[in-house]
N, CA, C and O atoms as CSV, one atom per row, in Angstrom:
chain,resi,resn,atom,element,x,y,z
A,1,MET,N,N,0.819,-1.193,0.000
A,1,MET,CA,C,0.000,0.000,0.000
A,1,MET,C,C,0.870,1.268,0.000
A,1,MET,O,O,0.637,2.198,-0.772
A,2,THR,N,N,1.862,1.280,0.872
A,2,THR,CA,C,2.730,2.453,0.936
A,2,THR,C,C,3.460,2.659,-0.375
A,2,THR,O,O,3.604,3.790,-0.839
A,3,TYR,N,N,3.919,1.579,-0.970
A,3,TYR,CA,C,4.626,1.679,-2.252
A,3,TYR,C,C,3.739,2.342,-3.300
A,3,TYR,O,O,4.203,3.190,-4.061
A,4,VAL,N,N,2.481,1.963,-3.342
A,4,VAL,CA,C,1.544,2.554,-4.300
A,4,VAL,C,C,1.299,4.025,-3.953
A,4,VAL,O,O,1.288,4.879,-4.839
A,5,CYS,N,N,1.102,4.317,-2.665
A,5,CYS,CA,C,0.865,5.708,-2.242
A,5,CYS,C,C,2.054,6.604,-2.552
A,5,CYS,O,O,1.894,7.805,-2.773
A,6,GLN,N,N,3.223,6.030,-2.568
A,6,GLN,CA,C,4.422,6.803,-2.866
A,6,GLN,C,C,4.653,6.920,-4.366
A,6,GLN,O,O,5.744,7.286,-4.803
A,7,LEU,N,N,3.639,6.612,-5.145
A,7,LEU,CA,C,3.680,6.744,-6.597
A,7,LEU,C,C,4.659,5.768,-7.239
A,7,LEU,O,O,5.245,6.063,-8.280
A,8,ARG,N,N,4.833,4.610,-6.615
A,8,ARG,CA,C,5.658,3.506,-7.111
A,8,ARG,C,C,7.040,3.971,-7.587
A,8,ARG,O,O,7.359,3.866,-8.771
A,9,PRO,N,N,7.834,4.469,-6.686
A,9,PRO,CA,C,9.168,4.913,-7.091
A,9,PRO,C,C,9.999,3.736,-7.604
A,9,PRO,O,O,9.803,2.595,-7.188
A,10,LYS,N,N,10.904,4.026,-8.490
A,10,LYS,CA,C,11.780,3.001,-9.034
A,10,LYS,C,C,12.637,2.423,-7.909
A,10,LYS,O,O,13.100,3.148,-7.029
A,11,PHE,N,N,12.838,1.122,-7.954
A,11,PHE,CA,C,13.647,0.453,-6.939
A,11,PHE,C,C,14.501,-0.608,-7.610
A,11,PHE,O,O,14.037,-1.334,-8.490
A,12,ASP,N,N,15.744,-0.687,-7.187
A,12,ASP,CA,C,16.648,-1.712,-7.705
A,12,ASP,C,C,17.478,-2.230,-6.539
A,12,ASP,O,O,18.158,-1.454,-5.868
A,13,ILE,N,N,17.427,-3.520,-6.297
A,13,ILE,CA,C,18.149,-4.120,-5.172
A,13,ILE,C,C,19.650,-3.865,-5.267
A,13,ILE,O,O,20.349,-3.838,-4.254
A,14,ASP,N,N,20.134,-3.680,-6.478
A,14,ASP,CA,C,21.556,-3.382,-6.669
A,14,ASP,C,C,21.967,-2.082,-5.984
A,14,ASP,O,O,23.129,-1.923,-5.611
A,15,TRP,N,N,21.030,-1.153,-5.816
A,15,TRP,CA,C,21.335,0.111,-5.147
A,15,TRP,C,C,21.742,-0.127,-3.698
A,15,TRP,O,O,22.601,0.577,-3.167
A,16,ILE,N,N,21.134,-1.107,-3.066
A,16,ILE,CA,C,21.499,-1.434,-1.687
A,16,ILE,C,C,22.787,-2.238,-1.665
A,16,ILE,O,O,23.685,-1.960,-0.869
A,17,GLU,N,N,22.880,-3.224,-2.528
A,17,GLU,CA,C,24.069,-4.078,-2.546
A,17,GLU,C,C,25.333,-3.297,-2.903
A,17,GLU,O,O,26.432,-3.713,-2.537
A,18,ALA,N,N,25.199,-2.188,-3.601
A,18,ALA,CA,C,26.348,-1.382,-4.006
A,18,ALA,C,C,26.904,-0.510,-2.872
A,18,ALA,O,O,27.999,0.038,-2.994
A,19,ILE,N,N,26.164,-0.383,-1.786
A,19,ILE,CA,C,26.622,0.435,-0.659
A,19,ILE,C,C,27.866,-0.208,-0.047
A,19,ILE,O,O,27.891,-1.414,0.196
A,20,THR,N,N,28.884,0.592,0.197
A,20,THR,CA,C,30.085,0.097,0.877
A,20,THR,C,C,30.011,0.507,2.343
A,20,THR,O,O,29.559,1.604,2.669
A,21,LEU,N,N,30.455,-0.376,3.212
A,21,LEU,CA,C,30.376,-0.095,4.644
A,21,LEU,C,C,31.356,0.993,5.069
A,21,LEU,O,O,31.018,1.823,5.913
A,22,ASP,N,N,32.551,1.007,4.508
A,22,ASP,CA,C,33.559,2.027,4.848
A,22,ASP,C,C,33.686,2.231,6.359
A,22,ASP,O,O,33.808,3.360,6.835
A,23,GLY,N,N,33.656,1.124,7.102
A,23,GLY,CA,C,33.799,1.202,8.551
A,23,GLY,C,C,32.514,1.526,9.296
A,23,GLY,O,O,32.503,1.567,10.526
A,24,ARG,N,N,31.446,1.752,8.571
A,24,ARG,CA,C,30.171,2.091,9.215
A,24,ARG,C,C,29.497,0.816,9.737
A,24,ARG,O,O,29.554,-0.237,9.102
A,25,ASP,N,N,28.866,0.935,10.894
A,25,ASP,CA,C,28.178,-0.186,11.505
A,25,ASP,C,C,26.852,0.316,12.076
A,25,ASP,O,O,26.453,1.453,11.823
A,26,TRP,N,N,26.168,-0.537,12.849
A,26,TRP,CA,C,24.875,-0.120,13.398
A,26,TRP,C,C,25.015,1.070,14.340
A,26,TRP,O,O,24.120,1.912,14.410
A,27,LYS,N,N,26.128,1.148,15.066
A,27,LYS,CA,C,26.348,2.300,15.945
A,27,LYS,C,C,26.401,3.575,15.111
A,27,LYS,O,O,25.823,4.593,15.495
A,28,TRP,N,N,27.089,3.526,13.979
A,28,TRP,CA,C,27.153,4.695,13.090
A,28,TRP,C,C,25.756,5.074,12.606
A,28,TRP,O,O,25.396,6.251,12.600
A,29,VAL,N,N,24.980,4.087,12.205
A,29,VAL,CA,C,23.618,4.352,11.716
A,29,VAL,C,C,22.804,5.066,12.787
A,29,VAL,O,O,22.163,6.080,12.513
A,30,ILE,N,N,22.831,4.536,14.006
A,30,ILE,CA,C,22.035,5.127,15.088
A,30,ILE,C,C,22.538,6.507,15.460
A,30,ILE,O,O,21.738,7.429,15.623
A,31,ASP,N,N,23.848,6.672,15.599
A,31,ASP,CA,C,24.416,7.991,15.935
A,31,ASP,C,C,24.087,9.022,14.858
A,31,ASP,O,O,23.747,10.164,15.168
A,32,THR,N,N,24.187,8.618,13.603
A,32,THR,CA,C,23.873,9.531,12.500
A,32,THR,C,C,22.398,9.908,12.527
A,32,THR,O,O,22.045,11.074,12.348
A,33,ALA,N,N,21.545,8.928,12.751
A,33,ALA,CA,C,20.096,9.184,12.791
A,33,ALA,C,C,19.721,10.113,13.943
A,33,ALA,O,O,18.852,10.971,13.792
A,34,LEU,N,N,20.368,9.944,15.080
A,34,LEU,CA,C,20.054,10.786,16.242
A,34,LEU,C,C,20.401,12.251,16.010
A,34,LEU,O,O,19.853,13.129,16.677
A,35,HIS,N,N,21.298,12.523,15.078
A,35,HIS,CA,C,21.680,13.905,14.778
A,35,HIS,C,C,21.055,14.430,13.489
A,35,HIS,O,O,21.377,15.530,13.039
A,36,ASP,N,N,20.171,13.648,12.906
A,36,ASP,CA,C,19.503,14.042,11.670
A,36,ASP,C,C,18.354,15.008,11.972
A,36,ASP,O,O,17.805,14.998,13.074
A,37,LYS,N,N,17.997,15.832,11.003
A,37,LYS,CA,C,16.891,16.778,11.228
A,37,LYS,C,C,15.565,16.049,11.419
A,37,LYS,O,O,14.607,16.642,11.915
A,38,TRP,N,N,15.491,14.776,11.037
A,38,TRP,CA,C,14.266,13.989,11.207
A,38,TRP,C,C,14.275,13.198,12.511
A,38,TRP,O,O,13.419,12.334,12.699
A,39,ALA,N,N,15.199,13.460,13.399
A,39,ALA,CA,C,15.363,12.675,14.623
A,39,ALA,C,C,14.124,12.678,15.524
A,39,ALA,O,O,13.951,11.756,16.321
A,40,LEU,N,N,13.281,13.668,15.417
A,40,LEU,CA,C,12.075,13.715,16.257
A,40,LEU,C,C,10.874,13.041,15.602
A,40,LEU,O,O,9.789,13.009,16.182
A,41,ASP,N,N,11.056,12.513,14.417
A,41,ASP,CA,C,9.977,11.825,13.699
A,41,ASP,C,C,10.066,10.332,13.991
A,41,ASP,O,O,11.001,9.666,13.547
A,42,VAL,N,N,9.098,9.805,14.736
A,42,VAL,CA,C,9.133,8.397,15.131
A,42,VAL,C,C,9.162,7.464,13.917
A,42,VAL,O,O,9.758,6.389,13.986
A,43,HIS,N,N,8.544,7.848,12.835
A,43,HIS,CA,C,8.514,6.996,11.640
A,43,HIS,C,C,9.907,6.869,11.008
A,43,HIS,O,O,10.236,5.840,10.418
A,44,PHE,N,N,10.704,7.902,11.136
A,44,PHE,CA,C,12.082,7.865,10.650
A,44,PHE,C,C,12.834,6.704,11.302
A,44,PHE,O,O,13.557,5.970,10.628
A,45,PHE,N,N,12.660,6.543,12.618
A,45,PHE,CA,C,13.363,5.482,13.327
A,45,PHE,C,C,12.755,4.105,13.099
A,45,PHE,O,O,13.456,3.099,13.212
A,46,LYS,N,N,11.475,4.040,12.781
A,46,LYS,CA,C,10.870,2.753,12.450
A,46,LYS,C,C,11.542,2.152,11.215
A,46,LYS,O,O,11.749,0.940,11.139
A,47,VAL,N,N,11.875,2.998,10.264
A,47,VAL,CA,C,12.517,2.523,9.037
A,47,VAL,C,C,13.940,2.035,9.333
A,47,VAL,O,O,14.437,1.150,8.636
A,48,ILE,N,N,14.586,2.581,10.325
A,48,ILE,CA,C,15.923,2.131,10.711
A,48,ILE,C,C,15.833,0.841,11.528
A,48,ILE,O,O,16.653,-0.064,11.370
A,49,ARG,N,N,14.850,0.771,12.381
A,49,ARG,CA,C,14.712,-0.394,13.264
A,49,ARG,C,C,14.336,-1.658,12.485
A,49,ARG,O,O,14.768,-2.751,12.851
A,50,ALA,N,N,13.550,-1.530,11.434
A,50,ALA,CA,C,13.092,-2.706,10.689
A,50,ALA,C,C,14.251,-3.543,10.135
A,50,ALA,O,O,14.277,-4.748,10.383
A,51,PRO,N,N,15.215,-2.966,9.393
A,51,PRO,CA,C,16.305,-3.808,8.899
A,51,PRO,C,C,17.169,-4.376,10.032
A,51,PRO,O,O,17.714,-5.473,9.908
A,52,LYS,N,N,17.294,-3.626,11.138
A,52,LYS,CA,C,18.048,-4.167,12.284
A,52,LYS,C,C,17.335,-5.392,12.836
A,52,LYS,O,O,17.986,-6.383,13.168
A,53,ALA,N,N,16.024,-5.344,12.938
A,53,ALA,CA,C,15.256,-6.496,13.417
A,53,ALA,C,C,15.364,-7.670,12.446
A,53,ALA,O,O,15.447,-8.821,12.875
A,54,PHE,N,N,15.362,-7.387,11.140
A,54,PHE,CA,C,15.540,-8.459,10.159
A,54,PHE,C,C,16.904,-9.124,10.339
A,54,PHE,O,O,17.011,-10.350,10.300
A,55,GLU,N,N,17.941,-8.314,10.535
A,55,GLU,CA,C,19.277,-8.874,10.722
A,55,GLU,C,C,19.329,-9.729,11.989
A,55,GLU,O,O,19.935,-10.800,11.992
A,56,GLU,N,N,18.700,-9.258,13.054
A,56,GLU,CA,C,18.676,-10.020,14.302
A,56,GLU,C,C,17.918,-11.335,14.130
A,56,GLU,O,O,18.245,-12.331,14.775
A,57,THR,N,N,16.918,-11.339,13.271
A,57,THR,CA,C,16.090,-12.521,13.056
A,57,THR,C,C,16.699,-13.484,12.042
A,57,THR,O,O,16.726,-14.693,12.274
A,58,PHE,N,N,17.183,-12.962,10.933
A,58,PHE,CA,C,17.595,-13.801,9.810
A,58,PHE,C,C,19.108,-13.872,9.584
A,58,PHE,O,O,19.564,-14.621,8.720
A,59,GLY,N,N,19.878,-13.115,10.335
A,59,GLY,CA,C,21.324,-13.127,10.157
A,59,GLY,C,C,21.796,-11.975,9.279
A,59,GLY,O,O,20.997,-11.206,8.745
A,60,ARG,N,N,23.113,-11.878,9.146
A,60,ARG,CA,C,23.700,-10.709,8.477
A,60,ARG,C,C,23.474,-10.666,6.979
A,60,ARG,O,O,23.384,-9.573,6.420
A,61,LYS,N,N,23.380,-11.785,6.310
A,61,LYS,CA,C,23.098,-11.817,4.860
A,61,LYS,C,C,23.996,-10.860,4.082
A,61,LYS,O,O,23.509,-10.008,3.339
A,62,ASP,N,N,25.305,-11.005,4.255
A,62,ASP,CA,C,26.284,-10.139,3.585
A,62,ASP,C,C,26.071,-8.666,3.896
A,62,ASP,O,O,26.305,-7.800,3.053
A,63,ASP,N,N,25.622,-8.389,5.124
A,63,ASP,CA,C,25.384,-7.018,5.601
A,63,ASP,C,C,24.319,-6.279,4.796
A,63,ASP,O,O,24.309,-5.048,4.773
A,64,PHE,N,N,23.431,-7.010,4.141
A,64,PHE,CA,C,22.391,-6.383,3.326
A,64,PHE,C,C,21.525,-5.425,4.148
A,64,PHE,O,O,21.243,-4.311,3.706
A,65,TYR,N,N,21.105,-5.850,5.337
A,65,TYR,CA,C,20.215,-5.019,6.161
A,65,TYR,C,C,20.939,-3.779,6.671
A,65,TYR,O,O,20.354,-2.698,6.729
A,66,LEU,N,N,22.195,-3.927,7.037
A,66,LEU,CA,C,22.990,-2.770,7.451
A,66,LEU,C,C,23.167,-1.801,6.288
A,66,LEU,O,O,23.052,-0.589,6.465
A,67,LYS,N,N,23.445,-2.326,5.108
A,67,LYS,CA,C,23.590,-1.467,3.928
A,67,LYS,C,C,22.299,-0.713,3.631
A,67,LYS,O,O,22.335,0.458,3.253
A,68,ALA,N,N,21.158,-1.380,3.801
A,68,ALA,CA,C,19.866,-0.715,3.577
A,68,ALA,C,C,19.690,0.434,4.562
A,68,ALA,O,O,19.223,1.509,4.185
A,69,ALA,N,N,20.060,0.214,5.819
A,69,ALA,CA,C,19.944,1.270,6.832
A,69,ALA,C,C,20.905,2.417,6.540
A,69,ALA,O,O,20.540,3.583,6.694
A,70,ILE,N,N,22.122,2.101,6.121
A,70,ILE,CA,C,23.097,3.145,5.772
A,70,ILE,C,C,22.566,3.983,4.609
A,70,ILE,O,O,22.642,5.211,4.639
A,71,LYS,N,N,22.038,3.328,3.602
A,71,LYS,CA,C,21.484,4.044,2.443
A,71,LYS,C,C,20.350,4.966,2.878
A,71,LYS,O,O,20.286,6.125,2.469
A,72,TYR,N,N,19.465,4.441,3.706
A,72,TYR,CA,C,18.324,5.232,4.170
A,72,TYR,C,C,18.794,6.462,4.957
A,72,TYR,O,O,18.378,7.584,4.666
A,73,VAL,N,N,19.646,6.251,5.938
A,73,VAL,CA,C,20.100,7.371,6.773
A,73,VAL,C,C,20.886,8.388,5.949
A,73,VAL,O,O,20.803,9.591,6.200
A,74,SER,N,N,21.635,7.916,4.983
A,74,SER,CA,C,22.465,8.809,4.173
A,74,SER,C,C,21.675,9.590,3.132
A,74,SER,O,O,22.060,10.700,2.766
A,75,GLU,N,N,20.568,9.016,2.650
A,75,GLU,CA,C,19.877,9.613,1.508
A,75,GLU,C,C,18.459,10.108,1.782
A,75,GLU,O,O,17.858,10.740,0.913
A,76,PHE,N,N,17.911,9.842,2.957
A,76,PHE,CA,C,16.531,10.255,3.239
A,76,PHE,C,C,16.403,11.766,3.184
A,76,PHE,O,O,17.179,12.485,3.816
A,77,ARG,N,N,15.427,12.248,2.431
A,77,ARG,CA,C,15.223,13.690,2.266
A,77,ARG,C,C,13.797,14.115,2.607
A,77,ARG,O,O,13.397,15.236,2.295
A,78,GLY,N,N,13.035,13.242,3.237
A,78,GLY,CA,C,11.683,13.606,3.638
A,78,GLY,C,C,10.652,12.661,3.067
A,78,GLY,O,O,10.925,11.884,2.152
A,79,TRP,N,N,9.468,12.746,3.623
A,79,TRP,CA,C,8.355,11.895,3.204
A,79,TRP,C,C,7.658,12.533,2.023
A,79,TRP,O,O,7.368,13.729,2.040
A,80,ASN,N,N,7.391,11.754,1.012
A,80,ASN,CA,C,6.672,12.223,-0.170
A,80,ASN,C,C,5.484,11.319,-0.426
A,80,ASN,O,O,5.512,10.143,-0.065
A,81,GLY,N,N,4.444,11.847,-1.043
A,81,GLY,CA,C,3.306,11.035,-1.412
A,81,GLY,C,C,2.215,10.960,-0.361
A,81,GLY,O,O,1.205,10.291,-0.578
A,82,HIS,N,N,2.389,11.628,0.771
A,82,HIS,CA,C,1.393,11.588,1.832
A,82,HIS,C,C,0.962,13.002,2.230
A,82,HIS,O,O,0.817,13.285,3.419
A,83,GLY,N,N,0.763,13.861,1.289
A,83,GLY,CA,C,0.316,15.208,1.613
A,83,GLY,C,C,1.442,16.074,2.139
A,83,GLY,O,O,2.570,16.002,1.650
A,84,LYS,N,N,1.140,16.891,3.133
A,84,LYS,CA,C,2.096,17.867,3.641
A,84,LYS,C,C,3.158,17.274,4.553
A,84,LYS,O,O,4.177,17.924,4.783
A,85,GLY,N,N,2.970,16.076,5.080
A,85,GLY,CA,C,4.006,15.458,5.895
A,85,GLY,C,C,4.074,15.998,7.305
A,85,GLY,O,O,3.080,16.500,7.830
A,86,VAL,N,N,5.236,15.899,7.922
A,86,VAL,CA,C,5.441,16.261,9.321
A,86,VAL,C,C,5.203,17.750,9.522
A,86,VAL,O,O,5.714,18.582,8.772
A,87,SER,N,N,4.431,18.069,10.531
A,87,SER,CA,C,4.141,19.461,10.922
A,87,SER,C,C,3.563,20.293,9.783
A,87,SER,O,O,3.677,21.518,9.796
A,88,GLY,N,N,2.937,19.638,8.787
A,88,GLY,CA,C,2.306,20.371,7.706
A,88,GLY,C,C,3.265,21.010,6.729
A,88,GLY,O,O,2.864,21.865,5.940
A,89,ILE,N,N,4.531,20.612,6.767
A,89,ILE,CA,C,5.533,21.185,5.872
A,89,ILE,C,C,5.881,20.177,4.797
A,89,ILE,O,O,6.279,19.054,5.106
A,90,ALA,N,N,5.741,20.554,3.572
A,90,ALA,CA,C,6.091,19.667,2.465
A,90,ALA,C,C,7.606,19.443,2.482
A,90,ALA,O,O,8.356,20.398,2.682
A,91,PRO,N,N,8.076,18.209,2.276
A,91,PRO,CA,C,9.510,17.918,2.329
A,91,PRO,C,C,10.350,18.795,1.423
A,91,PRO,O,O,11.465,19.158,1.797
A,92,ILE,N,N,9.866,19.142,0.264
A,92,ILE,CA,C,10.632,19.963,-0.676
A,92,ILE,C,C,10.877,21.351,-0.097
A,92,ILE,O,O,11.903,21.972,-0.376
A,93,GLU,N,N,9.935,21.838,0.710
A,93,GLU,CA,C,10.095,23.147,1.326
A,93,GLU,C,C,11.186,23.134,2.384
A,93,GLU,O,O,11.737,24.185,2.711
A,94,ASN,N,N,11.511,21.952,2.932
A,94,ASN,CA,C,12.521,21.841,3.986
A,94,ASN,C,C,13.940,21.852,3.460
A,94,ASN,O,O,14.870,22.069,4.237
A,95,GLU,N,N,14.140,21.630,2.187
A,95,GLU,CA,C,15.512,21.485,1.691
A,95,GLU,C,C,16.128,22.799,1.320
A,95,GLU,O,O,17.279,22.841,0.886
């Protein structure tokens, strides 16, 4: 449902697999997220927690879940496709 609401953005699994760790780990992901402008948005952290829970449940899988979290924290620019978003401010207006 969310994928459809977000206007079906293009997705390629290779985008996640191409992420290099460069020494980054879950501590880096969490520390980076805590200092992000979206740190007060509970949904922002739900997206980070999900791949961590998958890794805890299913194993590291070549660090796929960590790479997904790194990509998200590094590239997230706001919620799109759901109206005005957090505090009634459109994400594009925040950049």
